[in-house]
C-alpha positions, 0 to 999 in steps of 0.5 A: 153314974152312966146315962142311958137313952134310946129311941131318940128318933130325930127329936133334936129338942129332946136329944139336946135336953138329954145332953144337957141333963147328962152334962149337968149330973156329970155322968161318966158315959152315955149309952144309946140303945139305938134308933137315932135314925138320921145322920143330921141328929148327930149335931144335937149330941155335939155338946155331950161331955162324957163318952158316948157309946151307940148301937144301931136300931131297926130304924137307923138309916144311913149307918155309914154316915151316922158312924162317920159323924159320930166317930168324928165327934169321939163317940164309939159306934158299936154296930148292932151290939156292944160288950162294954166294961165301965168301971168294972161293970160288965154291960151288954148294949143292944137295941132289943128287937129280938126278945129271945136274945135280950132274955138269953143275954140276961139269963146268961149271967155273963153281964151285970147289966143289959141295956136295951130299947126298942119298946119305948117302955121305960123299966128296970127288971132283975133277971137272976142277978142281971139288971135289964134296963130300958130307958124308954123313948128319948123322943117321946113320940109314942108315949108322950113322955121323953125319958132317959135313965141314970145307972149308979155304977156302985149299987146298980140303982137306976132312975128313969127321968122324964125330960122337961 
């Protein structure tokens, strides 16, 4: 299983809930699709046991300090885009501010999964044979629901979970 989150927007409480949830269900990795926002937020991720991969979003501030602090805790900072392979699953990870780019990645057929954020709207859709996953917003500030997703590596089933 792979944990997926996005748009945590400095909400330390919901980030800690996501970390606890991902640790409890023992995901292999966690993908964060951007909009972490401030470097102090890194502290909320420190108890995360699986490998963390992050990309930047349009609201991320001090990218140098975010990168430094995340790298110090063992996370992989991928810039604006990540081309990842986890257990044979080919994944594109980006924030998703450019809808044409998200669509092109999905339609290319080069990826099994495209993980994106930005819209704060959780959902999964199939574009050809590519699964496009948006975990919604971890922060819960726009929708009132703090959500994350879990992707089953073997069958690509995705579950969106509301953090309590």
